[in-house]
C-alpha positions as CSV (number, residue, x, y, z in Angstrom):
1,X,64.7,99.1,76.3
2,X,62.6,99.5,79.7
3,X,63.7,102.3,82.0
4,X,63.5,100.0,85.0
5,X,64.2,96.3,85.7
6,X,61.5,93.9,86.1
7,X,59.5,93.3,89.3
8,X,62.4,91.3,90.9
9,X,64.7,94.0,90.3
10,X,68.3,94.0,92.0
11,X,68.3,94.7,95.8
12,X,70.4,97.6,96.9
13,X,74.2,97.1,96.8
14,X,74.3,93.9,94.7
15,X,75.8,93.2,91.3
16,X,79.0,91.8,90.0
17,X,81.1,94.5,91.3
18,X,79.6,94.7,94.6
19,X,80.2,91.0,95.4
20,X,83.0,89.7,92.9
21,X,83.3,86.0,92.9
22,X,79.7,85.5,94.1
23,X,77.4,85.1,90.8
24,X,74.3,84.6,93.0
25,X,74.5,88.4,94.0
26,X,74.0,90.1,90.8
27,X,71.0,92.1,90.3
28,X,68.7,92.3,87.3
29,X,69.0,95.0,84.7
30,X,70.4,96.1,81.3
31,X,73.8,96.3,79.7
32,X,75.3,99.5,78.8
33,X,72.6,102.3,78.4
34,X,72.9,105.2,76.2
35,X,75.5,107.1,78.3
36,X,77.9,104.2,78.2
37,X,77.6,103.4,74.6
38,X,78.1,107.0,73.9
39,X,81.3,107.0,75.8
40,X,82.3,104.0,73.9
41,X,82.3,105.8,70.4
42,X,84.6,108.6,72.0
43,X,87.0,105.7,72.8
44,X,86.9,103.8,69.5
45,X,89.5,106.0,67.6
46,X,92.0,105.4,70.4
47,X,92.1,101.7,69.3
48,X,95.7,101.0,68.1
49,X,97.1,103.8,70.2
50,X,98.3,103.5,73.9
51,X,101.5,103.8,76.0
52,X,104.0,101.1,77.1
53,X,103.4,98.8,79.9
54,X,105.3,96.0,81.4
55,X,103.6,92.8,80.2
56,X,105.1,90.7,82.9
57,X,103.2,91.7,85.8
58,X,99.6,92.6,86.5
59,X,99.2,96.6,86.6
60,X,98.1,98.0,90.0
61,X,95.9,100.8,88.9
62,X,92.0,100.9,89.0
63,X,89.5,99.7,91.6
64,X,91.8,96.8,93.3
65,X,89.4,96.4,96.1
66,X,86.2,96.3,94.0
67,X,87.4,93.0,92.2
68,X,89.5,91.5,94.9
69,X,92.8,91.6,92.6
70,X,96.3,90.9,93.9
71,X,98.6,93.6,93.4
72,X,101.1,91.8,91.3
73,X,100.8,88.5,89.4
74,X,103.4,87.0,87.3
75,X,102.1,86.7,83.5
76,X,103.6,85.0,80.7
77,X,105.3,87.0,77.7
78,X,103.0,88.4,74.9
79,X,103.0,86.6,71.4
80,X,103.3,89.0,68.4
81,X,100.1,89.7,66.7
82,X,98.7,87.0,64.2
83,X,97.1,87.4,60.9
84,X,93.3,88.4,61.5
85,X,90.4,86.3,61.8
86,X,86.7,86.8,62.7
87,X,86.0,85.7,66.4
88,X,83.2,82.7,66.6
89,X,83.4,81.7,70.2
90,X,85.0,82.8,73.5
91,X,85.8,80.7,76.5
92,X,87.0,81.5,80.1
93,X,87.5,78.1,81.5
94,X,88.1,79.6,85.0
95,X,84.6,81.1,85.0
96,X,82.8,78.3,83.3
97,X,82.1,80.8,80.3
98,X,81.7,79.4,76.6
99,X,79.5,81.4,74.3
100,X,79.2,82.0,70.6
101,X,80.3,85.3,69.3
102,X,78.3,87.7,66.8
103,X,79.5,90.6,65.0
104,X,77.5,93.8,66.0
105,X,77.6,97.1,64.4
106,X,76.0,100.6,65.4
107,X,72.5,101.2,66.3
108,X,70.4,104.0,65.0
109,X,71.6,106.4,67.8
110,X,75.3,105.6,66.7
111,X,76.1,103.5,69.5
112,X,77.4,100.0,69.6
113,X,74.5,97.5,69.4
114,X,74.7,94.6,71.9
115,X,73.2,91.3,71.1
116,X,69.4,91.1,71.6
117,X,68.1,89.8,75.0
118,X,66.8,86.8,73.1
119,X,70.7,86.0,72.7
120,X,71.6,86.9,76.2
121,X,74.1,84.0,76.2
122,X,75.8,85.3,73.3
123,X,78.9,87.8,73.2
124,X,79.0,90.7,70.8
125,X,82.1,91.6,68.9
126,X,82.4,95.1,67.6
127,X,82.7,94.0,63.9
128,X,84.2,97.2,62.5
129,X,87.2,97.2,65.1
130,X,90.2,95.0,65.7
131,X,89.7,91.2,65.1
132,X,91.0,89.0,68.0
133,X,94.8,88.2,67.6
134,X,95.5,91.2,65.4
135,X,97.3,94.4,66.6
136,X,95.1,96.6,68.7
137,X,92.3,95.9,71.4
138,X,89.5,94.0,70.3
139,X,86.3,94.5,72.1
140,X,83.8,91.8,73.3
141,X,80.7,92.8,75.2
142,X,78.1,90.9,76.9
143,X,74.9,91.2,79.0
144,X,75.3,90.6,82.8
145,X,71.8,89.6,83.2
146,X,68.2,90.1,81.8
147,X,65.1,90.8,83.7
148,X,64.5,87.1,84.6
149,X,67.8,85.3,84.7
150,X,71.8,85.6,84.5
151,X,73.2,86.3,81.2
152,X,76.6,85.2,79.6
153,X,79.0,87.6,81.4
154,X,77.2,87.2,84.9
155,X,80.4,86.0,86.6
156,X,83.1,88.1,84.6
157,X,83.7,90.2,87.6
158,X,85.5,87.0,89.1
159,X,88.0,86.9,86.5
160,X,91.7,87.3,87.8
161,X,95.1,88.2,86.2
162,X,96.6,85.0,84.9
163,X,93.2,83.5,83.6
164,X,93.0,82.3,80.1
165,X,90.6,83.4,77.5
166,X,90.3,81.4,74.3
167,X,88.9,82.8,71.3
168,X,88.1,80.4,68.5
169,X,88.2,82.2,65.3
170,X,86.8,81.9,61.6
171,X,90.1,80.1,60.2
172,X,89.9,77.3,62.8
173,X,92.6,78.7,64.9
174,X,92.3,79.3,68.7
175,X,93.9,82.5,70.1
176,X,94.9,82.4,73.5
177,X,94.7,85.4,75.6
178,X,96.0,86.0,79.3
179,X,94.0,88.2,81.6
180,X,96.4,90.9,83.0
181,X,94.0,93.4,84.4
182,X,90.5,93.5,85.9
183,X,88.8,96.8,86.8
184,X,85.7,98.7,87.6
185,X,84.8,101.9,86.0
186,X,82.3,104.2,87.4
187,X,80.1,105.4,84.7
188,X,80.5,109.2,85.9
189,X,84.4,108.8,85.9
190,X,84.6,106.6,82.7
191,X,88.2,106.8,81.2
192,X,87.7,105.8,77.4
193,X,91.5,105.8,77.0
194,X,92.0,103.2,79.6
195,X,89.1,101.2,78.7
196,X,89.5,101.1,74.9
197,X,93.3,102.1,74.4
198,X,95.8,99.3,74.2
199,X,97.7,98.9,77.2
200,X,101.1,98.4,75.3
201,X,101.8,99.6,71.8
202,X,102.1,96.7,69.3
203,X,100.2,94.0,71.3
204,X,97.2,92.0,70.4
205,X,94.8,92.7,73.2
206,X,91.1,91.9,74.3
207,X,88.5,93.8,76.4
208,X,85.6,91.9,77.7
209,X,83.0,94.3,79.1
210,X,79.7,94.1,81.0
211,X,77.8,95.9,83.7
212,X,78.8,96.3,87.4
213,X,78.2,98.2,90.6
214,X,74.6,98.6,91.7
215,X,71.3,99.0,89.8
216,X,70.1,102.6,89.7
217,X,66.5,102.5,89.3
218,X,66.3,106.4,88.5
219,X,68.3,105.8,85.2
220,X,67.4,102.3,84.7
221,X,71.1,101.2,84.5
222,X,74.0,100.1,86.5
223,X,76.4,102.3,88.0
224,X,79.6,100.9,86.9
225,X,81.3,98.6,84.2
226,X,83.5,95.6,84.4
227,X,86.6,95.7,82.3
228,X,88.5,92.5,81.8
229,X,91.8,93.2,79.7
230,X,93.9,90.4,78.3
231,X,96.7,90.1,75.8
232,X,97.7,87.4,73.1
233,X,100.0,84.8,74.5
234,X,99.5,81.6,72.3
235,X,97.9,80.5,69.2
236,X,96.7,77.1,68.5
237,X,96.7,76.6,64.6
238,X,93.6,75.2,62.6
């Protein structure tokens, strides 16, 4: 993994979090360098835990201004968790995202290994964790860009509460999730419990994560992470 972007690196102040809803402003770089993935490991044990939260409205915590999120949005009730099944495809119609999902494990350093850049239009799912639709928080990660082009989660920061996320599963069913929160977490103030812990105990939840903020040439990584949270609200049987 190079320590700096390609010759056409990101101009200062660009990136998904810097200009949400404007995909053309994202810089070039890499998803989750070592520090961020190390923090991920700290948060994995928190899956299946978490405090109660009203599922009927979008929470107002986090960096509201960074994503242009309205303070309160009516949301549908949560569906009880369903039988687990591996994810095969994820779609966010409002963002034009439709991509295959592949399971990923840990790399030699003990961090979650994202899809290789040859598969930059593919989403990685932490296969040792929760399966989408089951109780707990399932983790999906994707590159925001490569050294030369946008990647699968290039426009993820434009997600808004109320948007639908569809996950096609190995049993042929389609789990439907509703976005209830979009936050930008600075790497230096990364809160593993907020990112990886379920927002409401007993729910089936989803996290979609990519890079955000600006590209720091000194460290060779982005300064923030965009985290989209969603919860199960429907299931289309196979």
